BATOR-557352 format. One record per residue (C-alpha): x, y, z. Coordinates in steps of 0.02 Angstrom, whole numbers, padded with zeros to 5 digits, always signed. Example, Ala and Ser with C-alpha at 12.3 -4.5 7.8 and 13.67 -1.06 7.14 Angstrom:
+00615-00225+00390 +00684-00053+00357 
! end
This chain:
+01129-01255-00412 +01067-01091-00343 +00877-01051-00308 +00796-00959-00421 +00738-00778-00331 +00565-00783-00312 +00542-00610-00369 +00362-00590-00400 +00336-00636-00207 +00461-00505-00145 +00401-00376-00253 +00228-00401-00167 +00285-00393-00023 +00380-00228-00047 +00260-00143-00130 +00139-00202+00028 +00263-00128+00167 +00315+00012+00063 +00158+00070-00008 +00103+00232+00059 +00282+00319+00098 +00201+00479+00022 +00121+00493+00207 +00303+00489+00284 +00293+00682+00335 +00127+00665+00420 +00149+00710+00612 +00158+00596+00766 +00004+00484+00797 -00058+00518+00960 -00094+00364+01082 -00277+00351+01031 -00266+00359+00856 -00110+00213+00881 -00240+00119+00993 -00390+00139+00867 -00264+00092+00728 -00186-00057+00819 -00360-00145+00864 -00390-00140+00686 -00240-00210+00610 -00253-00352+00766 -00442-00384+00694 -00375-00405+00519 -00220-00513+00575 -00353-00641+00649 -00462-00642+00488 -00311-00696+00415 -00280-00843+00539 -00457-00898+00576 -00526-00898+00388 -00477-01087+00353 -00558-01143+00517 -00715-01072+00460 -00750-01127+00289 -00709-01274+00181 -00685-01307+00007 -00858-01399+00003 -00947-01286+00127 -00950-01201+00289 -00843-01262+00428 -00884-01152+00573 -01036-01048+00544 -01030-00937+00703 -00828-00932+00687 -00861-00855+00484 -00997-00720+00561 -00871-00674+00667 -00738-00644+00545 -00875-00551+00444 -00893-00443+00578 -00710-00409+00616 -00722-00348+00427 -00844-00223+00483 -00780-00169+00646 -00609-00147+00564 -00689-00048+00438 -00795+00071+00552 -00632+00100+00667 -00543+00154+00514 -00687+00286+00473 -00630+00345+00648 -00453+00381+00605 -00399+00554+00541 -00401+00573+00347 -00232+00529+00249 -00195+00502+00077 -00213+00317+00048 -00369+00291+00167 -00494+00278+00020 -00391+00143-00048 -00366+00044+00100 -00570+00063+00117 -00591-00003-00035 -00466-00139+00002 -00564-00179+00164 -00730-00188+00041 -00639-00308-00076 -00606-00433+00103 -00786-00426+00154 -00843-00479-00036 -00711-00610-00033 -00763-00682+00128 -00948-00662+00091 -00897-00771-00086 -00799-00903+00026 -00641-00845-00066 -00491-00980-00045 -00418-00953+00110 -00231-00915+00027 -00325-00775-00062 -00420-00697+00089 -00265-00711+00196 -00167-00610+00086 -00287-00483+00083 -00314-00469+00261 -00141-00478+00304 -00105-00332+00157 -00233-00225+00252 -00172-00233+00405 +00015-00212+00345 -00049-00054+00242 -00145+00016+00402 -00008-00007+00514 +00094+00102+00393 -00028+00225+00350 -00049+00252+00534 +00151+00235+00580 +00122+00097+00696 +00295+00049+00760 +00276-00154+00757 +00448-00183+00833 +00513-00144+01007 +00645-00007+01032 +00746-00125+01120 +00821-00317+01103 +00677-00432+01126 +00714-00506+01287 +00704-00706+01302 +00575-00819+01336 +00607-00855+01516 +00587-00676+01569 +00396-00738+01548 +00406-00896+01604 +00320-00837+01785 +00190-00730+01696 +00135-00859+01584 +00111-00993+01730 +00040-00864+01854 -00092-00792+01707 -00100-00891+01550 -00077-01081+01596 -00271-01107+01660 -00327-01052+01477 -00170-01105+01354 -00127-01242+01450 +00048-01301+01532 +00153-01294+01369 +00021-01190+01259 -00066-01367+01222 -00245-01317+01264 -00380-01438+01196 -00495-01283+01109 -00423-01259+00954 -00424-01061+00979 -00326-01082+01146 -00205-01199+01065 -00031-01117+01034 +00072-01266+00983 -00005-01265+00804 +00136-01226+00695 +00003-01194+00540 -00077-01088+00640 +00045-00994+00737 +00152-00980+00566 +00019-00852+00521 +00053-00729+00661 +00208-00611+00685 +00283-00568+00861 +00201-00409+00849 +00027-00491+00815 +00055-00597+00985 +00106-00436+01075 -00048-00329+01017 -00149-00467+01082 -00084-00423+01266 -00141-00249+01245 -00319-00221+01319 -00335-00061+01236 -00310-00142+01068 -00388-00324+01091 -00541-00379+01198 -00490-00566+01210 -00424-00535+01386 -00490-00425+01538 -00382-00308+01639 -00348-00423+01763 -00245-00530+01639 -00129-00406+01543 -00200-00238+01593 -00034-00200+01705 +00112-00283+01590 +00247-00185+01533 +00296-00174+01353 +00436-00280+01389 +00344-00402+01491 +00213-00409+01336 +00361-00445+01205 +00450-00587+01335 +00253-00669+01333 +00266-00651+01153 +00422-00717+01125 +00381-00865+01244 +00205-00903+01169 +00297-00900+00982 +00403-01047+01058 +00267-01162+01095 +00261-01183+00906 +00430-01174+00847 +00522-01308+00773 +00644-01427+00905 +00804-01413+00799 +00895-01227+00775 +00945-01197+00593 +01097-01201+00540 +01201-01047+00553 +01210-01057+00359 +01028-00993+00343 +01052-00840+00425 +01194-00789+00306 +01047-00845+00176 +00914-00738+00274 +01026-00605+00375 +00869-00501+00423 +00774-00639+00518 +00899-00659+00642 +00862-00463+00690 +00742-00340+00714 +00639-00269+00644 +00599-00434+00547 +00611-00532+00686 +00459-00453+00743 +00345-00398+00602 +00372-00537+00487 +00251-00679+00457 +00332-00836+00444 +00191-00912+00314 +00242-00746+00201 +00410-00836+00175 +00481-00998+00084 +00493-01148+00195 +00653-01155+00252 +00674-00960+00285 +00484-00994+00372 +00554-01135+00492 +00710-01035+00530 +00609-00877+00584 +00509-00969+00700 +00645-01039+00792 +00728-00892+00797 +00585-00771+00860 +00585-00901+00989 +00751-00889+01043 +00821-00712+01028 +00948-00718+01143 +01031-00848+01005 +01032-00740+00865 +01169-00598+00904 +01312-00690+00843 +01222-00740+00679 +01189-00555+00609 +01306-00480+00495 +01386-00329+00568 +01311-00216+00448 +01126-00314+00479 +01165-00254+00645 +01214-00089+00623 +01060-00071+00536 +00950-00139+00670 +01019-00029+00782 +00985+00127+00685 +00825+00075+00668 +00819+00066+00856 +00897+00222+00878 +00774+00309+00787 +00630+00226+00864 +00702+00308+01027 +00725+00468+00981 +00552+00484+00898 +00490+00443+01070 +00570+00582+01144 +00729+00499+01210 +00874+00574+01115 +00995+00493+01252 +00955+00301+01210 +00959+00365+01009 +01136+00418+01034 +01180+00263+01142 +01095+00159+00990 +01196+00251+00856 +01362+00229+00949 +01332+00058+00965 +01275+00021+00797 +01454+00118+00756 +01550+00021+00871 +01474-00154+00844 +01420-00157+00675 +01497-00029+00557 +01667-00036+00623 +01692-00214+00600 +01639-00211+00416 +01717-00049+00378 +01898-00130+00316 +01808-00256+00199 +01692-00119+00137 +01846+00008+00114 +01915-00114-00013 +01758-00150-00106 +01692+00034-00107 +01812+00174-00031 +01681+00307-00100 +01530+00230+00001 +01651+00204+00154 +01695+00386+00165 +01515+00438+00159 +01462+00324+00294 +01615+00404+00401 +01548+00573+00363 +01371+00514+00398 +01397+00432+00556 +01511+00594+00635 +01393+00719+00576 +01234+00644+00636 +01326+00602+00814 +01362+00786+00810 +01192+00833+00768 +01120+00723+00920 +01249+00831+01031 +01207+00983+00976 +01006+00967+00985 +00994+01001+00791 +00811+01015+00733 +00703+00861+00746 +00671+00836+00556 +00860+00869+00526 +00914+00721+00632 +00766+00598+00575 +00817+00642+00390 +01011+00607+00434 +00958+00432+00520 +00845+00403+00359 +00990+00425+00249 +01133+00354+00358 +01024+00184+00362 +01000+00183+00186 +01182+00175+00123 +01211+00052+00269 +01087-00054+00184 +01189-00017+00020 +01334-00064+00095 +01281-00227+00164 +01242-00276-00030 +01386-00216-00076 +01453-00346+00033 +01337-00478-00026 +01395-00625-00116 +01338-00641-00299 +01266-00822-00310 +01065-00824-00350 +01040-00907-00181 +01120-00758-00102 +01040-00609-00227 +00868-00696-00152 +00916-00675+00020 +00956-00507-00007 +00812-00460-00079 +00739-00532+00095 +00847-00439+00198 +00804-00280+00103 +00629-00317+00122 +00637-00316+00297 +00750-00172+00317 +00618-00086+00214 +00501-00092+00381 +00663+00013+00460 +00655+00119+00309 +00429+00123+00317 +00510+00155+00505 +00622+00275+00408 +00507+00351+00289 +00345+00363+00388 +00438+00501+00490 +00363+00511+00663 +00345+00342+00741 +00306+00295+00921 +00269+00126+01019 +00134+00053+00976 -00420-00373+00915 -00444-00530+00844 -00520-00666+00925 -00407-00772+01040 -00258-00730+01134 -00093-00772+01182 -00110-00759+01381 
! end
């Protein structure tokens, strides 16, 4: 019997991720603004992770940690005050006040986690933080030597440090963090868990590789079945693999994401061609917004050849009108990049094209109850692409503990 779609959860997540899309036309945030916002996001993410360790049902478990989490919220609120005024900032400030009150009243951990993560997501959206890399995730092997050189003495040979705050093998704790959360800890301008000797000279790719490796310490040992990729297609590609926290997903999807994000090189063959096309368009937009039109063009054409072209025959049978529209949009966007059309026009073309690719993916989705839910999860994650689509000018992008 098909699973009943968990609609309320999806609506909540979609509202969190898409809230504030009215700010889509704001100009690109400068580096200082991005770092300030990312620092606040990291603080809030670790409030969500560490709060259950600070309180218990019958009292205080760790008073010093509890006070630190209260301080995290205060610092995040002060950082928000320093950020540029935008529509929605006042509402976000009230959310942080509510979060502080919940911690003061020792609200249940699930409630605090949801509030803290919602505030982090809203802040990232409002200040246009890209939380997914502009290229495919690197394999964990790329970071092995780095981990042994810089991380092992604090976190253990395989993430098995005896101190709870340094331990990287606890699935319950690690499921509360996204790959982007791990990445953010490794940016010394955004998190003070490490000094610059540890991560100050790391490239973005090295940080993502370390994030993938760290995620592997708590990942299930057995790979999920290929059927899981059909049920949850967004979890085997970007941006979903980078930005979703496993704890927010159903159990089977949570375990699958924890394995896939630790083995991104094993997911390419699991992606539906249109999911791959949508992900490549997301990467193309990210590259274009950063000023790299050559990479944007490359991602666009890769999405055409390795994604859309493979699914086009089936789509043409199902919806000829949408197929014709996509054919035209792909050609127009290609020509606009070659002709160096105005940036706002190209961004809008990216937006329309990806929205229709998502629509095409829905057209080809099976219609069982389980598949409906799977598509909703897919659309939820693509919403981050469409958040990276609607929040107009994205560019590349603290907490208590680190990942290296």
